[in-house]
Structure formats: C-alpha cells, structure tokens
N, C-alpha and C positions, 0 to 999 in steps of 0.2 A: 504494499500500500504506500503510495507517495505522501510524504508528509512535508510541509513548508509553512511559511507565514508570509503576511504581506510585508513585513520588514525586510525579511531576507531576499525576497524577490523583487523588491521596489526598483523601478527604473522608469525614467521619464525621457520623453522624446520632445524637444522643442517644436517639431513640425508636425506630429501627428500623435494621436493616443498610442499607448505601447501595451503589449500583453505579455504575460509569462505563463505558459502552458504548465498546467498542474498534472493533468490526466487526460488520456484520449483512448477511447475504445470504438468500436463499431457501433455502441449504443449511447455513448456519452462523450462530452468534451468539458473540461473545466479549466478555466483560465483566470487569472487575475489580471485586472484592467486598471491602467493609470492613465489619468487624464489631466493636463496642465489646464488652466483656465481657459473655457472657451472651446476646448478640442471635444470632438465628437466621434461617434460611430454613425454613419450616414443611415438614414432611413432605408430599410430594405425588408423583404417578406420571405425569408427562406421556410422551407419545409420541415422546421424543428421548432419544438418548444424551448423557451428560454427562462431562466430564473435568474434574476438580477439582484443581488444583495449588496447594497451600498454599505461599505466599511466606513467611509468618512468623505466629507465634503458634501457639497449640494448641486443639484443639476435638474434636468428634465429627462424623463423616459417617455419616449412616444410609444403608445399601444393603438394601433389603427389611427383614429382621428383625435384621440385623447391623449393631452399631454399631462402626465404625472409629475408634480414638483416632488423631488426626492432629497433626502438627506440621511444622515447616519442612521444605520440600523434599519432602513426601509427595505422591504422586499416587493419586488414587482415580478409577475410572471405574465408572459405573453405567449399565446398559443401559437403553433405552426400557422404559416401561411397568412399571418397578420402583420402589417407593417410596424416595424419597431426600429427605434434609434435610441442613442444615449448622448447627451450633451451636458458638459460641465458648466456650471455658472462661470460667468466672466471674471469673478472676484475670487476664485479659489480653485485649487485641485480637487479631484474627485478619484476615488479608489472603490472598485466594486469587484465582487466575484460573479462570474457569468458561468452558468451551466447550462449547455445546449444538449437537447436529445432528440433525435439523433444528431450528430455532428453535421452541420452544414457542408455543402459541396462547395468547391471552388466557383463553380458556375453560379451558385446561389450568392456568393460574395461578391460577384461582378459589380452589382449596383455599389456596393461599399467601397470599393476600388475606384470607381468612376465619381462617386461623391467627394472622396478624399482628394483626387486629382483636380477637381474643380473648386474645392472648398466649400462644398454645399451640403447643409445638413439633410434637407429634404429635396433630393434629386427629382 
C-alpha cells in the first residue's frame, strides 16, 4: 500500500497546477494536486467519477452548471460524464486530493490540455 502525505509530496509550478501521483490501478487513480493562486484544471467531462477533498486553501469546483465555493476540509463528488473543473482563488494556494474511478483516458483529458494551452478555465 502506498503511503505518503501532502507535505512530503508538495510541489508547485508557477505555470500550471501540479500533481503528484499516489496510486493508480485499472479501477482508480489518486493524486495530490497543488495550485498556485488562480491556477486551475479546466472544465472537462471524463467518463469517471471524481472525489475532491480540499486539504487547504479556497477555490471553486465546477459541477455541471453549478460552482461550489470550497475551502479546507470540503469534499465534492462529481459523477462521470458531468462537466467538472477546479480553480484556486486568486489570493492563495489550494491543495486537494483527487480520486477518480476509473482513471480517465488521455483522450478524455484532451480538453484539459487545450484549456491549459489557452489559459481558459471553461473552454
């Protein structure tokens, strides 16, 4: 069983959010995610459920047409095939644990890469 913690894995990138993989199988993927102020994972709708557990900071999680304001200890679950995205507030960092089941494919993450290339949260 993999074991780690946010402090050990913490890494930030000034250009885009960063992730540290914790575990992946055919059924599940777990990553620690680190966002500088204003950074985001663009809105996309992969065929996997996701649970987002905010460890620290504040931001917004998009679920379909709803934007949830989130902070430390909040948990948001978004079902498969529903638009989702995460954005840190402009005034501080955000750290979260993301668990997806099953892991999204590279093709399903193409909108994420496109949104990052263009600097757009909601492509």
